[in-house]
C-alpha positions as CSV (number, residue, x, y, z in Angstrom):
1,M,98.4,139.1,87.3
2,T,99.2,142.7,85.8
3,W,97.7,145.7,85.6
4,R,98.3,149.1,83.4
5,T,96.5,151.9,84.5
6,S,93.8,153.6,83.1
7,A,90.6,155.9,83.1
8,L,89.1,152.9,85.0
9,A,90.9,154.7,88.6
10,L,88.7,158.0,87.0
11,I,85.8,156.3,87.5
12,L,86.2,154.6,90.6
13,L,87.2,158.1,92.5
14,S,84.5,159.7,91.2
15,L,82.2,157.1,92.3
16,T,83.7,157.6,95.5
17,A,83.5,161.4,95.7
18,C,79.5,160.7,94.8
19,G,79.0,158.9,97.7
20,Q,78.0,155.2,95.4
21,P,79.7,152.3,97.1
22,T,82.5,150.8,95.3
23,T,84.5,146.9,94.7
24,N,87.8,145.8,94.8
25,V,88.4,146.5,91.1
26,P,91.9,147.2,90.1
27,E,92.6,149.8,87.5
28,I,92.5,148.1,84.4
29,G,95.0,145.9,82.4
30,T,95.2,142.1,81.7
31,I,94.0,139.4,83.6
32,E,96.6,136.6,83.2
33,G,96.1,133.0,85.0
34,E,95.9,129.4,83.8
35,V,93.3,126.7,83.0
36,L,93.6,123.2,84.1
37,Y,92.2,119.9,85.4
38,R,92.6,117.4,87.3
39,E,92.1,114.0,84.3
40,R,95.0,112.4,83.9
41,I,94.3,112.8,79.5
42,L,95.2,114.4,76.0
43,L,92.8,115.7,75.0
44,P,92.5,115.0,71.1
45,P,93.7,118.2,68.8
46,G,90.1,120.6,68.3
47,A,89.9,120.8,71.4
48,Q,89.2,124.9,72.4
49,L,89.3,126.6,75.8
50,T,87.1,129.6,76.3
51,V,87.8,131.8,79.1
52,Q,85.1,135.2,79.9
53,L,84.6,138.1,83.2
54,E,81.4,137.7,83.8
55,D,79.4,140.4,85.7
56,I,77.6,138.0,88.4
57,S,75.2,141.3,90.0
58,Q,72.3,140.0,89.8
59,S,71.3,137.4,91.1
60,D,67.8,136.8,89.2
61,A,69.0,137.1,85.9
62,S,72.1,135.2,83.4
63,A,75.6,136.4,83.7
64,V,76.1,138.9,81.3
65,V,79.6,138.8,79.3
66,V,82.0,141.4,79.5
67,V,85.2,140.1,77.4
68,S,86.1,136.6,76.1
69,A,88.7,134.3,74.6
70,T,89.1,131.6,73.0
71,Q,92.3,129.4,72.1
72,A,92.5,126.2,70.6
73,L,94.8,123.6,72.5
74,N,96.4,122.3,69.7
75,G,96.5,118.4,71.7
76,T,98.6,120.2,74.5
77,A,98.5,119.1,77.8
78,P,96.9,121.4,80.8
79,P,97.5,124.0,82.2
80,Y,97.3,126.9,79.7
81,P,98.3,130.3,80.1
82,F,95.2,132.8,79.0
83,A,95.5,136.3,79.3
84,L,92.0,138.6,79.2
85,E,92.8,142.3,78.1
86,I,90.2,144.5,79.3
87,D,88.7,147.8,78.9
88,S,88.3,150.4,81.8
89,S,84.2,151.2,80.4
90,A,83.3,148.0,80.1
91,L,83.2,147.5,83.8
92,Q,81.2,149.3,87.5
93,A,82.6,150.0,90.1
94,A,79.9,149.1,92.6
95,S,79.2,145.0,90.1
96,Q,80.5,141.7,91.2
97,Y,82.7,139.7,88.7
98,A,84.0,136.2,87.9
99,L,85.6,134.1,86.1
100,R,84.4,131.3,83.9
101,A,86.4,129.0,81.6
102,R,85.1,126.0,79.9
103,I,87.1,123.8,76.9
104,E,84.8,122.8,74.4
105,L,84.8,119.7,72.0
106,D,83.1,118.4,69.0
107,G,80.4,120.9,70.2
108,Q,79.7,120.0,73.3
109,V,81.3,121.1,76.7
110,R,84.0,118.9,77.9
111,F,85.5,120.5,81.2
112,T,84.0,123.7,83.2
113,N,85.0,125.3,86.5
114,T,82.5,125.1,88.9
115,D,83.8,127.5,91.8
116,Y,83.7,131.2,92.6
117,I,87.2,132.7,91.0
118,D,87.6,136.0,91.9
119,P,89.2,137.5,88.9
120,F,90.7,140.8,91.1
121,A,92.3,138.2,94.2
122,D,96.0,138.8,94.8
123,G,98.6,136.5,93.0
124,P,98.3,134.8,89.8
125,L,95.2,133.0,89.0
126,T,94.6,129.1,89.2
127,V,91.0,128.0,87.6
128,M,90.3,123.9,88.2
129,L,88.2,122.8,86.2
130,Q,85.4,119.8,86.8
131,G,84.7,117.4,84.0
132,V,81.3,117.1,82.6
133,Q,80.0,113.8,82.3
134,Q,78.8,112.9,78.5
135,R,75.9,110.7,77.4
136,A,75.9,107.9,74.6
137,P,73.7,108.7,72.2
138,H,70.4,106.6,72.2
139,Q,69.0,104.1,70.6
140,A,65.8,104.3,68.9
141,Q,62.9,103.6,71.8
142,E,59.5,104.4,71.5
143,Q,58.7,107.7,72.9
144,A,56.7,108.0,76.2
145,P,53.6,110.6,75.2
146,P,54.2,113.8,75.9
147,V,52.6,115.4,79.0
148,A,51.8,119.4,78.2
149,A,51.5,120.6,81.3
150,L,55.5,119.5,82.2
151,E,55.7,122.5,80.3
152,G,54.8,126.3,80.6
153,V,54.4,125.5,84.5
154,E,56.3,127.5,86.8
155,W,57.4,124.6,89.5
156,V,58.4,125.7,93.0
157,L,60.8,123.0,94.9
158,V,58.8,121.6,98.3
159,S,60.9,118.5,98.7
160,L,64.8,117.4,98.5
161,E,65.8,114.6,100.0
162,G,68.3,115.0,102.5
163,F,67.2,119.4,103.7
164,E,64.2,119.8,106.1
165,T,64.2,123.5,104.8
166,L,64.2,124.3,101.7
167,A,65.1,128.5,102.0
168,G,67.4,129.5,99.7
169,L,69.1,133.4,98.7
170,E,67.0,135.5,100.5
171,G,64.1,133.0,102.2
172,R,63.7,131.6,98.2
173,S,62.7,127.7,97.4
174,P,65.0,127.0,94.0
175,D,62.5,126.3,91.1
176,I,62.4,125.5,87.4
177,S,60.7,126.0,84.4
178,F,60.7,124.2,81.0
179,D,61.0,126.1,77.1
180,A,59.2,124.0,74.8
181,N,59.9,125.6,71.9
182,E,63.6,125.7,72.5
183,Q,63.7,122.6,75.2
184,R,65.6,124.6,77.9
185,A,65.2,124.6,81.4
186,S,66.2,127.2,83.6
187,G,65.4,128.5,87.5
188,F,66.7,129.7,90.7
189,S,68.9,127.3,92.1
190,G,68.9,128.5,96.2
191,C,72.0,130.8,95.4
192,N,72.5,131.5,91.4
193,R,70.1,132.0,88.0
194,F,70.8,128.1,86.4
195,T,70.0,127.9,82.4
196,G,70.8,124.3,80.2
197,G,68.7,122.2,77.9
198,Y,66.4,119.3,78.2
199,E,65.2,116.0,76.2
200,R,62.3,113.6,76.7
201,E,63.7,110.8,74.1
202,G,63.2,107.5,74.8
203,S,61.1,106.1,77.8
204,S,60.9,105.1,81.1
205,E,59.0,102.4,83.8
206,Q,58.4,104.7,86.3
207,G,57.1,107.6,84.8
208,A,58.0,110.3,81.7
209,A,62.0,110.3,79.8
210,L,63.6,113.6,81.7
211,R,67.1,114.1,81.3
212,F,69.4,117.1,82.3
213,L,72.2,118.4,80.0
214,P,74.6,120.4,82.2
215,M,73.8,123.1,82.9
216,A,75.2,126.8,83.4
217,G,74.7,129.2,85.6
218,T,75.7,132.9,87.3
219,L,78.2,132.4,89.8
220,M,77.1,134.9,92.9
221,A,78.9,134.0,96.0
222,C,76.4,133.8,98.2
223,P,76.0,134.3,102.4
224,E,73.4,131.1,102.9
225,G,71.8,128.8,100.1
226,A,74.9,127.7,98.7
227,E,75.0,124.1,100.4
228,L,71.3,123.7,98.8
229,E,72.2,124.5,95.3
230,R,74.9,122.1,95.4
231,A,72.2,119.0,96.6
232,F,69.8,120.7,94.1
233,L,72.3,120.7,90.4
234,Q,73.5,117.4,91.7
235,M,69.7,116.0,91.8
236,L,68.6,117.7,88.2
237,S,71.8,114.9,86.7
238,S,70.8,112.3,88.2
239,V,67.5,112.3,86.8
240,D,65.8,109.8,84.2
241,A,62.5,110.4,84.4
242,F,59.2,112.3,86.0
243,R,55.6,111.8,86.9
244,L,52.6,114.3,87.0
245,A,49.9,114.0,89.4
246,G,48.1,117.3,89.8
247,E,50.1,120.2,90.5
248,E,52.9,118.1,91.7
249,L,56.2,117.4,90.0
250,V,58.3,113.8,91.0
251,L,61.3,114.0,89.5
252,L,63.0,110.6,89.7
253,N,66.3,108.6,89.6
254,G,65.0,104.6,88.6
255,D,62.5,104.1,90.6
256,Q,63.1,106.7,93.4
257,P,61.8,110.4,93.8
258,V,64.9,112.5,94.3
259,A,62.7,116.1,94.7
260,R,58.7,117.2,94.7
261,F,57.6,120.8,92.8
262,R,54.3,122.5,93.0
263,A,53.0,124.4,90.6
264,L,52.6,128.5,90.8
């Protein structure tokens, strides 16, 4: 990783002189590294790699993209080198930053990183991506009757298999809300904010059909709630149906309840 001197050094010095906290943001320049994945597959032409520097300072809001670079992979094999040119005026000394990378093909995310990557760490940066499971298109099926009460309600987690306490960052429990117009779910996963699409097509013998698409979220490193967050997001990926009973929402995997929520 190389850094070219710029006005950011003066900005940091002035903030320090005023008594404001600073982080380990270095002098400005180029963030360099490589992106790879473990799967022994070669992506076809048309795949694109996007690497972003994100401001993840706000735990209750989506990450802010500071700079982004996209490159065509042209059927080549990993690792894929990248370089992000950073403008000093875009960085704040008291903010926290992370790198996010993803590979897309035909408009779908095929690989993305799930771990926090410090963009200013010493030594060469390596971003390891994880595969995103792709579901086959639905065959035409009779649609389950709509349940309007699912959307427009904030649901707070009250039960998750394997966890006795559901307190995440600052003692907050995970929650989720559904937007019917945009077909998107969003909420707090225990450490970070998340958002992603959902589908209610198809049918289920146990309840109304519900499937979550791959979720994106902020990448803040939290002193508490990280284990709960991993289990919560993994649970969402397993859901194929839901039931509503009064003010309780039950998410299902087959005939097994995997999480319960109450309406606020």
